[in-house]
C-alpha positions, 0 to 999 in steps of 0.5 A: 511543470517549468516556469515557461509552461506556467508563463504560457498558461498565464498569458493565454486568452483562454485563461483570461476568459476562465470564470473564477469558479472554473479557474479555482477548480483547475488550480485546486486539481493541479495543486493536489497533484503537484510536488512542493516545488510545483506548488510554489510555482503555481502560487506565483502565477498571480495574486489570486493563485497565491491566495488560493494556494495559501488558503489550501495550505493553511486550512486544507492540509495541502502539504505534509510537513516533517515535524522538525523542519516545520518547527524550524520554519515557523520559528524562523518566520517569527523572527520576521513578523513583517513578512508573515502576510507573504507566508504560504502557511498562515500558521496563526490561523491553522486549526489542523495540519498534517505531519510526518513524525518519527518519535513517539513522545506524543505529549511533548510533540503536542505541547511543542506544536501548540507553543509554536502555532498557538491555541487555535491548533485543534488537531494534527494528522500524523501521516504514518507511525510505527505503533508502540503497543503499550503507549496508553494515550498516543492521541493525547485525548483526540489532539492527534489523528493517525492516517497509517499505522505500521504494525510490527511484532515478533517473539522478542516484541509481541503485540502486548496491549497491556502488562496483564496480557504479557503475563498471560501469554508467557512467551518468555517461558514457552515460545509455543504460547506466543504462536498460539495466543489470541492477542486482543490488539486492544492497543489499536483503539488508542490510535484515533481515526487511522485509515490504513494498517500495514503489517510486518514481522521478522522471518517466519522461521527463527531458531529460538531457545525455550524451556520445556519440561525442564529441558532447553530446546532449540526449535523453529518458531513462526513469528507470524501469528495466526490468531489476529482476527481481533485486529478487525474488531479493535481497529478504527471503523474508518480503516479502508486499507489493510496491507500484509507487507512481510507477513503471511495472511492467516486464512481466517483473517483473509476470509473475515476481512473480505466479508467485513462490513465494519470496517468496510475495507476498500483495498486488501493486499494478502499473502496466501499459501500453505501453512500446516496449522490454523487452517480448517481447509480439507487436506487436499486443498491445504497445499494447493494455493490455487484451490485455497484462493478459490475456496477463500473466494467462495467462503467470503462471498466475494462475488457479491462484495460491494465495498472492496475495490482493490484486491492484491494477492501475493505469494507467502514469504519464506517458511524456514528457507528464503526463496523457497516457494511457500505458495505451491501449486499456484498455476490455476487462476481460472476457477478463482477468476470465474467466481468473480464474474458477478462482482461489480465493484472490484476495479483493481486485481493483483494476481502476482500470486499466480505463476503463468509461464506455459505457452497457452497460460493466457487462456487461464485469464479469459474469465476476466473478459466477463468482468468489465469493472476490472481495469487494472491488473498486477502480475509477476515478472515471470508471468508477464507474457501471459498477461500481455497476451491477455491484454490483447484480447481484453478491452477492459484492461487499461493498466498493467502493473508488472511487479518484482516482489523483493520479499519472495524473489531471489536477487540472483534471478534478476538478470534472467528475469529482466532479459525475459521481460525485455523479450516479451515487451518487445513482442508486445510493442510490435503487435500491440492492438490492446486498450492498454493506456498504462504499463507500470514496471515495479522493480529494484533500482539497480535495473531501472537504467536498463529498462529506461534505455530499452523503452526509449529505444523501443519507442523510436524503433516501433513508433509506440503510441504516445498514448501508452504511458510507460513508467518504471518505479522502484518497488515499494510496499 
């Protein structure tokens, strides 16, 4: 949004004829979809606009502040008391704010915020935080609320909730205990009102020395615990999103999370594939990722799920060796997709887990035509041809996201995958009759320039419909 654009809006008769109610609603929508600079521009349209934006910032947590920058801005504002009324943030009236906070000295930060804002500040929403499992009162008796929790653990930093649990698990004496111990995850109950949980660990396989039968041994230790069901018991009942970033999802956890009613999860990102223990599946299914997913769908009764709106399936990360596939036999999605036909709630489905590279693999996606509520698909770079062909025959799909999984893909394969992607996109643009409105390409920053130049060239060459919005992002998880 530029100044000229704003000026034109301000001077049109249409704007002058808008009722205050409609004008307020439009401004509200624009404000919540703008960056900081554009919000400033919106506030300068008129005195009425300034007052609306001022109210949104002061009372509706429109902006998210960096803690340290916010403190500096307010202290600077206090040195010019006469200009307080012209400040967008009326900090003396704010009862709740939203911040980014990097350190976890919560009591100090609470005291500092009250000192700067005043006693009327009742609560602060921390946008995301890395959880310290042993802090006893991170919410400072309800003053802090947490939006997203980032959970990280490995054998050197297990998810202890208390010192007693540390003693019981004895990971220092026997690393096998770490892997098999059923941690309580009680620490989650201390982080008030969190709505999202992201989970990561170290590499799944590390050499670790431990004492066993009075002998020192080097063994491979899996840092990815497989008894984590207590997360669903101890987490906030407001949790709507759970995302496995660099962590293989235990099968039982996936089953329980999909079927969970409290919390009622709306978005799940799972990493599925082979693991040799803690998997009660029949032997013929354990090493077949396609069958694992189909069985998971059946056991969790996903067809009748009425809360889950977004399900993203990704490959397992490495087991022992990086870039070696740990989601084998992942080429048959049809049975899984057929099991979704009765589902009326899912609108976004990520199928990056499946590799569809053969000539007629697009036919394996045909059950999706019978699921009109699914409008957004995710696919892997290597499967893009099959998905683009499917979009030509499925009028339900309006958004396709083409993803490069930086935790699974070998960087050496970038150039070949990019070349293949460009070929398939070119063919699609030439013969596109689909209902697609958006194509999102999530990849690494290094090749964004190549893609951007290519898209521009194709738009001019093939007269691509401007209604097809194409966006290229750096991968983010």
